[in-house]
Every structure is written in structure tokens, then in C-alpha cells.
N, C-alpha and C positions, 0 to 999 in steps of 0.2 A: 440702417444707415451706416451706423459706425464699424459694424461686418462688411460692408464693400468698399470701404475707409481701410480695410485690413487687405482684402483682394486686389485693390488698386497698389496699395504700394508695395503688395509680394509682387506685384506684374512689372511692374515699374522696376524693383530693385534686382525681378530675374532678367529682364531686358540690358539695362545696364552691366549684368556679369556677363549672357552672351557676347554683347557686342564688345568685350575685353578680349575675350576668348575669341574671337570669330570676327576681326575686324572689318568686313565683307557685308556682316550685315548693318542693314538703315532701317531705320523707323516706317520707311514704308513696309519691307520684310514683317515688321511687327505687326502690322496693321491687318496684313492680307489673313496672316495666318491667326489674329482675332478674327476677321471673319467667321474663316472654314470653322475655329472653334465654336463661334458664335451661332450660326449653323446646325452645326453637329447638337450644340446641346439642347436648342430647343424644338429639334425635331424629336432628336430621342425622347427630351423628356415630356417637352407636353404638347407632341405629335400627333396625329392619328384620330383625332376629337377631343385631347386632352385640352386644348385650350392654342392650341397655337395652326392659326389658319396662312396660306403663303398669298391665296390671291389678293386680299386687301390690301398688299405692298404694290398692287399695281393699280388698285382700283380707289384709292382713299387717299386726297391730300394731304390729308393731316400725317400720312402713314410717309408718303414717300419724303416732305418735306423735313420729317424728323430722321429721316434714314437719309438723305443727303447732310441736311446740315450736321449730323452726330459724325458720318464719315468722314466727308470732307474738312473736318474743323478737325478731328484727330490727324487727319494728312498732315493741315496746317501747324498744327500743334507741334509734329516733330520735325516739322523744318526750323519753325523757330527757336527749339531748341538745339537745333545741330548750327544755326543762326548767330544767336545771341546766349547762348548758354543756357542749362538746365535752370539754373537759378533764375536770372532776370524773365526769362521766359515764362517759368509758374505764377510767377509774381503777378504780371502785366493779367494773364490767364485767369487767373484766382479771382479779378474783380468780379466776375462773373454773377457772384452773388446776389453784388447790388442790385444789376441789369433786371436779374433775374426777378426779385423780388418788384420790383419796379413794372417789371413788363406782366408779372403775374396780379398787380392791382388793378392795373388798365383794362386788362384783355380778359383774367378770369375773376375779376370784383375780388380778390383776397383783401384781406383790412389790412395795410401795413401800419402798425402803431409809429411813432415816432422814434420810442423807446425800442424796436425790431431795429427800424432805420440806423439810429445811432448805433446801437453796438455791432449792424452790421458792419458799418465803415470802421468800428474800431478795431474791429476783426482784422479787417482789411490793412488798415495801418499796423497791425502788430505783426501784419507778414511784410511789410516793409522794414521795419524793422528786423527781423529775421533772417531776411537776404540783403538788406547793406553790406554786410559784408565780404559777397561773393560776386558782386556785380553790378549792382544796381545804378552806379556811378558813368555808366557809359556814355559814350555821347549816343542819341538818338539816332534810329535809322528807320529807315522802309516796315523791316520786320519789328517793331513795335507795334508800329501802326497793322502788321500782321496779328500779332502776341495780341490786341486789342479786341481787334475782328474775331479772332478765336472766339475771346469772353463775352462777345454777343453774341457770337451763333450758339455757344454752350449755353449762354441766355434761354432764348431761346428754344432750346431743346427740352428745356428742363418743363418751362413753359407746358412745351406739347406733349410732355411726355403724363403731366396733369391732367390737360385737356382731354388725352385718349384714353385715359385709366374711364372716362364714362360711359366709352363705347366699345375698348377694346381689352383682350388680355396680355397681360404684362408682358407673357413672349413676344407678343406677335408685335407690341411696340419695341420689344428690343431686336428682336428677329429681323426690321426695316434697316438698324446701324448695320447689322453685321454682313447685312445680303445690299446694301446702296453703300458701304463703305468697303467692301469687295471690289465691286466692281467699277467703282473710281479708283482703286489702286492700283491693279493688274496691269493695266495699259503705263502706270505713270513708271512701275518698274521695271517693269519690260521682260527680258527675258534672265533678267539677273536674280529673279529669285529659281530658276530651275540649277544654276549653279549654285547654289548652295549647298554645305555638306550634308551628309544624311541627318551627324551627329546636332546642326544646327541646325536644320529642319526640325529634327524633334523638339530641341528643346523651344524654340519658336512656340510648337505645338502647344507644346504643355504649360507656356507663360501664355498663348490663348486662353488656354480654358480657366486659368488662375480667373483671366479679368472677366471671362465669360460670367464666372458666377458674380463676378463685383459687378457688369453690369445687370444683370438679373434681380439681385437685392437691392443696388437702390432704384430702381424702376419698382418693383413693388413697395419698396419703402414709399414713394410719392402717392402711393394709398391712403397713409396713412399721415404724412406730412404735409404742410405746406408749402408751397417754392418758398419762402424767405426762410422758415425753420430747416427745412432739409439741405438746403444750399448753402447754408452758414454750417451744416456740419462740416462737409465737405471740406472747408476750408484747413480746416487740424488733417487734411490729409498730409502735403509737404511737412508736417511736425515729423509724425509716423514715420513718413518716406525716409527723415533725416536721422533719427533712431533709429532704424533698420540701415542705414550705411553708417554713421559710427559703429554699429554693432559686427556687418559682414565685410565692411571694405575698409574698417581703421579712420573715416573720417570724424574728425575733430570740428567742435564749435565753440566759437567766443564768450565771453560772457554776454556781449550786443545781441545774437543769434538766441540765446536764451529765455533773455527777456523779451524780447518780440514772441517767442514761442507762446509765453508767460500770456503776456496779452491777449495771443488770440484764444489760446483755450478759454479763459476767463471768459471774455466776448462770446464765445458759440454756449458756454454756459449760461448767459445770464439770457441769450436767445431764447434756449432751449427747456428753460424753467418751467413753463406752461405744457400741460399733458397735451397730446398728441390729437391732432383730431380724429372723429369718427373716421372709420377708411369710406372710402368710395365703392359702391357695391359693384362684386368682380360680373363684368357683364357674361349673359351663356350667347356663346356664337354659334350658330350651326352651320352645318357647309354650304348649304343651299343660301345661304343669307350673303355667304362671301364672296 
């Protein structure tokens, strides 16, 4: 799970750099190449009888909804980043661990103790302190509501991933997002994707491969971690990304932001003091059953 945070942060920083070099690149282009790279990775590494099967993406409702929620949610997230800023959008979207913990409690019967719920809330408040210097005092808008919807969708995705591990290989679970995200984004971006320079296209594809490994590592991590524990670890992502921004782009953070980051890190450590669960079994799925 921690390794996935490194991949996600690297992708975010790479996309930021690409957009600075090529202003015509949009978030939709990033989603397209995430999908392309994701499908290439799962087919190359896990295809041909090694775990990934394409047919279930059309036949099994849980895989369909995992793909739709993941793909559409990613696109909506980029919209909120553009409209209300990265800090505000990320802060709202990162409320998803709370929603995910509650959903998993009722749908997957995972035990949600007061201890965990308390520290998840503290971690969320720490993120609020972390972002307070960079835009959370704006007037509310419909895009804030859209960011909150992304948080709920992200929570649903995490619960579906955990549920799907009972019957599906991790590569198929991630492949559903890569496939349906691609289908959703191509009509939205239109022909602008074809007008990108060769250099921008190559860089977007590299960034897509980076985030593909992030998606795979987070998917496989949920075989071992319950929803509340795994999702709480993802709350470290903005802190890691901020450190990368500081090193690569010269961004500086004040004492308030440092205090907020510390609160989030402490809360995450408190939640994850317990050992992880016994992993769910890796299902053996034969092509004839797909």
C-alpha cells in the first residue's frame, strides 16, 4: 500500500510537469494514457492464462461497476482540480476513507471500531489543516459537490475491490478501470488527443505506466488489508506529493501545513498499528469459466 503511494505521487508530479511544458495537455489526456498503459501492463504481465481475463469485464456486474466508478471518478477528479484547484479538490476527495470504512462495515461486515473511526476522522482533520493555507476558504460551488461525489465513488471502488478479491484476480480487477476509463474518456477528449505532440504523448504514456503499477499495487494490497486500514494509508498521499513538489518545483509550506501533515501521519500510524489480515485467496479462474 505504501509502494502504491510512491507510484501515485510520482504520477501526479509527472503530470504537473508535463502540463507546464505542454499547456494543451489536459487531465482527460492523462486518463486516456492511464487506460492505455494499464491495459498494456495487465495483458503483458498477467495475460495469456496468468490471471487477467477480458471476458469477465462484460459479464460480471461488480467488475463493470468497479470500472465505471473508477474511470468516471478519475475524470471527475480532474475536472474538480481544474475548477477549484488541486488543494481544495484533493482535500474534499480524500474524505473517502471515512465513507469507505462505513460502506465496508455494512456491506462487507468488516469490523469498524470506534478507535479506527476516531483516528480516520483525526487524519481527515489533519488534511484540512494541511490544505487550509492553499484555498479551502473559497466559497462553496457545485464543483465542491462534485468532489464530494468523487469521494463517495472512490469509497465504492475500494469496497468493490475488496469484494472482488474473493472471486477475481487483481489484474482483472484493475483492468476493468483501465478499460472502462478509456471508453469513457475518448469521446470526452475528442480529436484533441491526436493533436498532441509526439513528446507529450510519450511522456503521458510513461506517466500512465507509472500509475498503472500504482493501481496494481493498491489492488493487490487489499487482499491483505481491510478497507478502513488500507484507505487510511492513502491519506499520506498528499503529504508525499507535497514533499515531491518541494523538491522538484520549489514549492514551500508554512508551519500550519507541516502541523497538518504531522497530524495525518500520526493518525495513520495509530490506525495501522495492528497486523494486517490474512490475505484473501487468489482465485483460479480458467478461461472456460470467464
